[in-house]
C-alpha positions in Angstrom: -35.6 -11.6 12.1 -32.2 -11.9 10.4 -31.2 -14.3 7.6 -27.8 -15.9 8.1 -26.2 -17.5 5.1 -22.9 -19.2 4.3 -21.2 -20.9 1.4 -20.1 -24.3 2.7 -20.0 -26.9 -0.1 -17.6 -28.9 2.0 -20.4 -29.7 4.5 -21.4 -33.3 3.9 -24.7 -33.5 5.7 -25.5 -30.3 7.6 -24.6 -26.9 8.7 -25.8 -25.3 12.0 -25.8 -21.7 13.1 -24.8 -21.3 16.7 -26.6 -18.1 17.9 -25.7 -17.1 21.5 -25.9 -20.7 22.7 -28.8 -21.8 20.5 -28.2 -24.3 17.7 -30.3 -23.5 14.6 -30.2 -26.0 11.7 -29.6 -24.4 8.4 -31.2 -25.4 5.1 -29.5 -25.8 1.7 -30.2 -22.6 -0.2 -29.2 -23.9 -3.7 -27.2 -26.6 -5.4 -23.9 -24.8 -5.2 -23.2 -25.1 -1.5 -25.1 -22.2 0.1 -26.9 -22.7 3.4 -29.3 -20.3 5.1 -31.5 -19.9 8.2 -33.7 -17.2 9.7 -32.9 -16.4 13.3 -34.4 -14.1 15.9 -31.4 -11.9 16.4 -30.2 -8.3 15.6 -27.0 -6.2 15.6 -24.7 -7.1 18.5 -25.7 -10.8 18.5 -22.8 -13.3 18.5 -23.0 -16.3 16.1 -20.9 -19.0 14.4 -21.3 -21.8 11.9 -20.7 -25.5 12.5 -20.2 -28.0 9.7 -21.4 -31.6 10.2 -21.4 -31.2 14.0 -17.9 -29.9 14.2 -16.7 -26.9 16.2 -18.3 -23.5 15.6 -16.3 -21.3 13.2 -16.5 -17.6 12.4 -18.6 -16.5 9.5 -16.3 -16.2 6.4 -18.1 -13.0 5.7 -18.1 -11.8 9.3 -18.4 -8.0 9.6 -17.2 -7.9 13.2 -14.8 -10.2 15.2 -14.6 -8.6 18.7 -13.2 -11.8 20.2 -10.5 -12.2 17.6 -10.0 -14.6 14.8 -10.9 -17.7 16.8 -14.0 -16.2 18.4 -17.6 -16.0 17.2 -18.8 -13.4 14.7 -21.0 -10.5 15.7 -23.9 -9.1 13.7 -23.3 -5.6 12.5 -25.7 -3.0 11.2 -24.2 -0.8 8.5 -27.1 1.6 8.4 -26.6 2.6 12.1 -23.5 4.7 11.5 -24.2 8.5 11.1 -22.0 9.7 8.2 -21.3 13.4 7.8 -19.5 13.3 4.4 -22.5 13.8 2.2 -20.7 16.7 0.4 -17.6 14.6 -0.4 -17.2 14.3 -4.1 -14.2 11.9 -4.2 -11.2 12.4 -6.5 -11.5 11.9 -10.3 -7.8 11.3 -10.9 -4.3 11.2 -9.4 -2.4 13.8 -11.4 -2.6 16.5 -8.7 -2.7 14.2 -5.6 -0.2 13.5 -2.9 -0.5 10.1 -1.1 0.6 9.3 2.4 0.9 5.7 3.5 0.3 4.9 7.1 -0.1 2.0 9.5 -2.9 2.5 12.1 -1.1 0.6 14.8 2.1 2.7 14.8 1.0 6.0 13.3 -0.3 7.4 16.6 0.6 6.7 20.3 -2.8 5.1 20.7 -2.5 2.8 17.7 -6.2 3.2 16.9 -8.4 4.8 14.3 -9.3 7.5 16.9 -5.6 8.1 17.5 -5.0 8.5 13.8 -7.9 11.0 13.5 -6.1 13.2 16.0 -3.1 13.4 13.5 -5.0 14.1 10.3 -4.7 17.9 10.6 -0.9 17.4 10.3 -1.4 15.6 7.0 -3.8 18.2 5.6 -1.6 21.1 6.6 1.4 19.3 5.0 -0.3 19.1 1.6 -1.3 15.5 1.6 -4.5 14.8 -0.3 -4.9 10.9 -0.1 -4.3 8.7 2.9 -3.3 5.1 2.0 -4.0 2.8 5.0 -2.3 -0.6 5.5 -4.8 -3.5 5.7 -7.3 -3.3 8.5 -9.0 -6.7 8.0 -9.0 -8.8 11.2 -5.7 -10.7 11.8 -4.4 -12.8 14.7 -3.4 -11.1 17.9 -3.2 -7.3 18.4 0.0 -6.3 16.6 0.8 -6.8 12.9 1.2 -5.2 9.6 -2.2 -6.4 8.5 -1.1 -8.6 5.6 -2.0 -11.8 7.6 -5.7 -11.0 7.6 -8.0 -13.9 7.8 -11.5 -12.3 8.3 -11.4 -10.2 5.3 -14.9 -8.6 5.9 -14.2 -7.6 9.5 -12.3 -4.5 10.6 -9.5 -5.3 13.1 -11.2 -4.8 16.5 -8.1 -3.6 18.4 -8.0 -0.6 16.0 -11.6 0.3 16.8 -13.7 -2.1 14.8 -16.1 -1.2 11.9 -17.5 1.9 13.5 -14.0 3.1 14.3 -12.9 2.8 10.6 -16.0 4.5 9.4 -15.3 7.4 11.8 -11.7 7.6 10.5 -12.9 7.7 6.8 -15.5 10.3 7.7 -12.9 12.4 9.5 -10.6 12.2 6.5 -13.3 13.3 4.1 -14.1 16.2 6.4 -10.5 17.4 6.0 -10.5 17.0 2.2 -8.5 13.8 2.4 -9.4 10.8 0.2 -8.8 7.3 1.6 -7.2 4.3 -0.2 -7.3 1.0 1.7 -4.8 -1.7 1.2 -6.4 -5.1 0.6 -4.8 -8.5 0.3 -6.3 -11.0 -2.2 -3.3 -13.1 -3.0 -3.2 -15.1 0.3 -4.6 -15.2 3.8 -2.7 -15.3 7.1 -1.7 -18.6 8.8 -3.6 -18.3 12.0 -7.4 -18.3 12.2 -7.8 -19.1 8.5 -10.8 -21.3 8.4 -12.0 -20.7 4.8 -10.7 -24.0 3.5 -12.9 -25.8 5.9 -16.0 -24.3 4.3 -15.2 -24.7 0.6 -12.5 -24.7 -2.2 -11.2 -21.3 -1.4 -7.6 -22.5 -2.1 -6.0 -24.8 -4.7 -2.7 -26.6 -4.6 -2.6 -26.5 -8.4 -0.3 -23.5 -8.0 2.4 -22.9 -5.5 2.8 -19.5 -3.8 5.2 -18.2 -1.1 2.3 -18.7 1.4 1.4 -22.2 0.3 -1.8 -23.1 -1.6 -3.0 -20.4 -3.9 -6.4 -18.6 -3.7 -8.6 -20.5 -6.1 -9.5 -18.1 -8.8 -9.7 -20.5 -11.8 -10.2 -24.1 -10.6 -13.3 -26.0 -9.7 -15.6 -24.1 -7.4 -13.8 -20.8 -8.1 -16.9 -18.8 -9.1 -17.9 -18.3 -5.4 -14.3 -17.6 -4.4 -14.1 -14.8 -7.0 -17.5 -13.5 -5.8 -16.2 -13.6 -2.2 -13.2 -11.4 -3.1 -15.0 -9.0 -5.4 -17.9 -8.5 -2.9 -15.3 -7.7 -0.3 -13.8 -5.0 -2.5 -17.2 -3.5 -3.2 -18.0 -3.6 0.5 -15.1 -1.3 1.4 -15.9 1.1 -1.4 -19.6 1.2 -0.8 -20.3 0.6 2.9 -17.1 2.3 4.3 -17.0 5.1 1.7 -13.4 4.3 0.9 -12.2 6.1 -2.3 -9.9 3.4 -3.6 -8.2 0.1 -3.0 -4.5 -0.7 -3.1 -4.3 -4.3 -4.3 -1.4 -6.1 -2.7 1.1 -8.0 -4.8 -1.2 -8.8 -7.7 1.7 -10.7 -9.4 1.0 -13.4 -6.8 -2.6 -13.7 -8.0 -2.8 -16.7 -10.4 -5.8 -16.7 -12.7 -5.8 -18.3 -16.2 -9.5 -17.5 -16.8 -10.5 -15.8 -20.0 -11.6 -12.8 -17.8 -8.9 -12.3 -15.1 -10.3 -11.6 -11.7 -8.7 -8.2 -11.7 -10.5 -7.3 -14.9 -13.8 -8.5 -13.5 -13.1 -6.5 -10.3 -12.4 -3.3 -12.4 -15.6 -3.8 -14.4 -17.7 -4.2 -11.3 -16.0 -1.2 -9.6 -16.8 0.9 -12.7 -20.5 -0.1 -12.3 -20.5 0.8 -8.6 -18.9 4.1 -9.4 -21.7 4.8 -11.9 -24.3 3.8 -9.3 -22.9 6.0 -6.5 -21.8 8.9 -8.7 -18.5 9.0 -6.9 -15.1 8.1 -8.4 -13.4 4.9 -7.1 -9.8 4.0 -7.7 -7.9 0.7 -8.1 -4.2 0.9 -7.5 -2.1 -2.3 -8.0 1.2 -3.3 -6.5 3.0 -5.5 -9.1 6.4 -6.9 -9.7 5.7 -7.7 -13.3 6.4 -4.4 -15.1 3.3 -5.2 -17.1 1.3 -2.3 -18.5 -1.7 -4.6 -19.2 -2.8 -4.0 -15.6 -3.5 -0.4 -16.6 -4.3 -0.6 -20.3 -8.0 -0.3 -21.1 -10.1 -3.4 -21.6 -10.6 -2.5 -25.2 -6.8 -2.9 -25.6 -6.7 -6.3 -23.8 -5.8 -4.7 -20.4 -7.5 -5.0 -17.0 -8.4 -1.3 -16.7 -6.9 -0.6 -13.3 -6.2 3.1 -12.5 -2.6 3.1 -11.3 0.2 1.0 -9.9 3.3 1.3 -7.8 6.6 1.8 -9.6 9.3 -0.1 -7.8 11.8 0.5 -10.7 11.8 4.2 -9.8 12.3 3.4 -6.1 15.1 1.0 -6.7 16.9 3.3 -9.1 16.6 6.3 -6.8 17.5 4.3 -3.6 20.6 2.7 -5.1 21.8 6.1 -6.4 21.2 7.9 -3.1 22.6 5.1 -0.9 25.1 3.3 -3.0 23.5 -0.1 -2.1 24.0 -2.9 -4.7 22.9 -6.0 -2.9 19.7 -8.1 -3.5 17.5 -6.6 -6.3 19.5 -3.4 -6.2 22.2 -5.1 -8.2 20.1 -4.3 -11.3 20.4 -0.6 -10.5 22.9 1.9 -9.2 23.6 4.1 -12.2 22.3 7.6 -13.0 21.3 6.1 -16.3 18.9 3.8 -14.5 17.3 6.7 -12.7 17.1 8.7 -15.9 15.3 5.8 -17.6 12.9 5.4 -14.7 12.0 9.1 -14.8 11.6 9.2 -18.6 10.1 5.8 -19.3 8.8 4.5 -15.9 10.1 1.0 -16.2 13.9 0.5 -16.3 13.3 -3.1 -17.2 10.8 -3.1 -20.1 11.9 -6.1 -22.1 15.5 -5.9 -20.9 17.7 -8.5 -19.3 17.7 -8.4 -15.5 20.8 -9.8 -13.8 19.0 -10.3 -10.5 16.3 -12.4 -12.2 18.6 -13.9 -14.8 16.0 -13.3 -17.5 14.4 -10.7 -19.6 11.8 -8.7 -17.6 9.0 -6.3 -18.3 7.3 -4.5 -21.1 7.2 -0.8 -22.1 4.2 1.1 -20.7 3.3 2.6 -24.0 0.6 5.2 -23.9 0.6 5.6 -20.1 1.5 8.8 -18.4 3.1 9.4 -15.0 -0.2 10.0 -13.4 -0.8 6.2 -13.7 2.2 5.4 -11.5 3.1 6.0 -7.9 6.7 7.2 -7.2 8.3 7.0 -3.8 11.7 6.9 -2.0 10.2 4.9 0.9 7.2 2.7 1.7 6.2 0.1 4.2 7.8 -2.7 2.1 11.0 -1.0 1.2 11.6 0.1 4.8 9.9 -2.8 6.8 11.5 -5.6 4.7 15.0 -4.5 5.5 16.7 -6.5 8.2 16.3 -3.8 10.9 13.5 -1.7 9.4 15.8 1.2 8.9 14.6 4.2 7.0 16.4 6.1 4.2 17.3 8.8 6.8 19.2 6.1 8.8 21.4 5.3 5.8 22.2 8.7 4.3 22.8 12.3 5.3 20.1 14.9 5.7 21.4 16.5 2.5 21.0 13.4 0.4 17.6 12.7 2.0 16.5 16.1 0.8 17.7 15.3 -2.7 15.6 12.1 -2.7 12.5 14.0 -1.5 12.9 16.6 -4.3 13.2 14.0 -7.0 10.0 12.3 -5.7 7.9 15.4 -5.2 8.9 17.1 -8.4 8.9 14.0 -10.5 6.4 12.9 -13.2 4.7 10.3 -10.9 2.1 10.5 -8.2 4.2 11.1 -5.1 3.7 8.8 -2.1 5.2 9.4 1.3 5.6 6.8 4.1 4.5 7.8 7.6 7.2 9.9 9.4 9.3 10.3 6.2 8.4 14.0 6.1 10.4 14.7 9.3 13.0 11.9 8.9 11.5 10.0 11.8 14.1 8.2 13.9 11.8 5.2 14.6 12.3 2.2 12.3 9.4 0.3 10.8 10.2 -3.3 11.7 8.2 -6.4 10.9 6.1 -7.3 13.9 3.5 -10.0 14.7 1.5 -11.3 17.7 0.4 -14.8 16.7 -1.3 -16.5 19.5 0.0 -20.0 18.5 3.5 -20.3 20.1 4.7 -22.8 17.5 3.7 -20.5 14.7 5.3 -17.5 16.4 8.6 -19.4 16.7 8.4 -20.4 13.0 7.8 -16.8 11.9 10.7 -15.5 14.1 13.1 -18.1 12.6 11.8 -17.5 9.0 12.4 -13.8 9.3 16.0 -14.3 10.2 16.7 -16.6 7.2 14.8 -14.3 4.8 17.6 -11.8 4.0 20.4 -14.1 2.7 20.5 -12.3 -0.7 21.1 -9.0 0.9 24.0 -10.1 3.1 22.4 -8.7 6.2 23.4 -10.2 9.6 20.6 -12.5 10.7 21.5 -11.8 14.3 20.5 -8.2 13.8 17.0 -9.1 12.7 14.5 -8.2 15.5 12.1 -10.9 16.7 8.7 -10.2 15.1 6.9 -11.7 18.1 8.7 -9.5 20.7 6.4 -6.6 21.7 9.5 -4.4 21.8 9.8 -4.7 18.0 6.3 -3.2 17.7 7.0 -0.5 20.2 10.2 0.6 18.4 8.2 1.1 15.3 5.8 3.7 16.7 6.2 7.2 15.4 7.6 9.8 17.9 5.6 12.9 17.3 7.7 14.8 19.7 10.5 15.0 17.1 8.7 17.4 14.8 10.2 20.5 16.5 13.6 19.1 17.1 16.6 19.3 14.6 17.3 17.8 12.2 13.7 16.7 12.0 12.3 20.3 11.9 14.4 21.3 8.9 13.5 18.2 7.0 9.8 18.8 7.7 10.2 22.4 6.5 11.8 21.1 3.2 8.9 18.7 2.6 6.4 21.5 3.3 8.1 23.9 0.8 8.4 21.1 -1.9 4.7 20.3 -1.5 3.7 24.0 -1.6 5.7 24.5 -4.8 4.2 21.4 -6.4 0.7 22.4 -5.5 1.0 25.8 -7.2 3.1 24.7 -10.2 1.1 22.6 -12.7 4.3 21.6 -14.5 5.4 19.7 -11.4 2.3 17.6 -11.1 2.1 14.0 -12.3 1.8 13.5 -16.1 4.0 13.9 -19.1 7.5 12.3 -19.1 10.4 14.7 -18.5 13.6 15.0 -20.4 16.6 14.0 -18.3 20.3 14.7 -18.8 23.1 13.5 -16.6 26.8 12.9 -16.2 27.6 9.6 -14.7 31.2 10.5 -13.8 30.4 13.9 -12.4 27.3 12.7 -10.6 24.8 15.3 -11.6 21.3 15.0 -13.0 18.9 17.5 -14.7 15.2 16.8 -15.0 13.4 19.1 -17.4 9.6 19.3 -16.8 8.4 21.9 -19.4 9.2 25.3 -17.8 10.8 23.8 -14.7 14.2 22.2 -14.2 15.3 20.1 -11.2 19.1 20.0 -10.9 20.7 17.6 -8.5 24.4 17.4 -7.5 25.2 14.0 -6.0 28.9 14.5 -5.9 30.8 15.1 -2.7 32.0 18.4 -4.0 30.5 21.7 -5.3 30.3 21.9 -9.1 28.8 23.8 -12.0 26.0 21.9 -13.8 25.6 23.0 -17.4 22.1 24.0 -18.6 20.8 24.7 -22.0 18.2 27.5 -22.0 18.3 27.8 -18.2 15.2 28.9 -16.4 15.6 32.5 -15.0 15.4 31.9 -11.3 15.8 29.6 -8.3 12.4 28.6 -7.0 13.6 26.4 -4.3 17.0 25.0 -3.1 17.9 22.4 -0.5 20.8 24.5 0.8 22.3 28.0 0.5 24.9 28.8 -2.1 23.1 27.9 -5.3 23.9 30.4 -8.1 22.7 30.8 -11.7 24.8 32.2 -14.5 26.8 31.6 -17.6 24.6 28.7 -18.9 25.2 26.7 -15.7 24.0 26.4 -12.1 26.5 26.2 -9.3 25.5 23.7 -6.6 27.0 22.8 -3.3 27.7 19.0 -2.7 24.7 16.7 -2.3 22.2 19.4 -3.0 19.2 20.0 -5.3 17.6 23.1 -6.8 14.3 23.7 -8.6 14.6 26.4 -11.3 11.7 28.1 -13.1 
């Protein structure tokens, strides 16, 4: 026998379980809206819930949705999977890690977990230690980024379903790769989202870019918080995931005395102690607020790390010269120097783009608590045509950007294909089954980029299958120029970082620069990274210069006379 249960306080009179054509009345389990029933069914059985005689709906906590977001749920047995990662110890911290962000649907030709497994040796050989996977919760259709998930407990079936994801994590651990999973707790997708029919999962007390907010602090919110936290614990416990990347936590509204993120961190700490394996929580936040990372004894939430968009924006605007949209707040070497030395460029400083003072200094937090990157799925995919950094700048400038990321004070993160300057864009794609919704998404995408002055006519249609196909990586490029030379540069940088403790994430560097001459020097204890971003060769002055060139992006670098001579658009690591 199997006990089915569901939280459905919106049911007025009854809840029925529909189990492979049989209707089974459920009984109230408590006064707070839970219903339950025992059924003669096991793993592989399809079922659904109907409220007050209405249409059968998927289980909000469904572990398997093989028929998609509108179909029935299927019972799944966690214990049936044969794990082989018993020797895996996890990762205790991020200071010596290298993260690689990938999207299952476009990472391999197959677009599945199994296809991704076939490419893991490339990542391990490259020097990657952590794989960060875009969301895998079930979303509508077959193609999508994953941020429109609606069945948060179910693994997207076209990728390979729950067993497929477990096999992927198991294979990663077998190659010494940790796994961080991207999860979305600030909204749900627009198609197949039935949660609001069961209970007060959402509130219109707050407005969000996606409509009604997830209800973390209004009436009935206790079970909503439980729903989200149990989901997080499920990934960490049942799928052996090593950490979670929490999407856009600035869009989570919670005025409770104990914020849901603090509650989550507290419960993850308890799970970590129970399992004896470290688990990480990494936030994406637009707030520049160190309280996310500060310890709870200091009034913080106690998360482990967060993305650092200020570093990305400062680096991108310097490398590309772009000044539109939010890049108007950046563009000077001074901004990049501030990001390298103090993480947040805007830490209680007026932002022209926001027209207000923004941020707070991350006092007491080292670089190992922040991820640094020149590209990621957002900063590539949310451009009008999904163009990568390599589409906008020369190979020489691309190499400079890579060096500043991989030798910088932050935890470096690469975006799939970046390491060989992949020619494929990463565009925004969907496959909503509702034609009206699909048209609305296509139109909305075209009107989204007004502040960047991008031509709306160039924006690909997200619903067009060709948009997805263009975004697949072309693995045949690895041995072809200029991709091969870029890949070689990334390999050398990662090898140098791995064997040079002073290049790992941690203490803030000292940065000097000349805005007019366009050079920058980053001193990390015994190592100096010298970048020439001018269109001409020049001598960059160095006080107490290191004795030798450890690595250079091009030939012609020379040391002598208290300076280093650099060709145009080049970088050298001295030690």
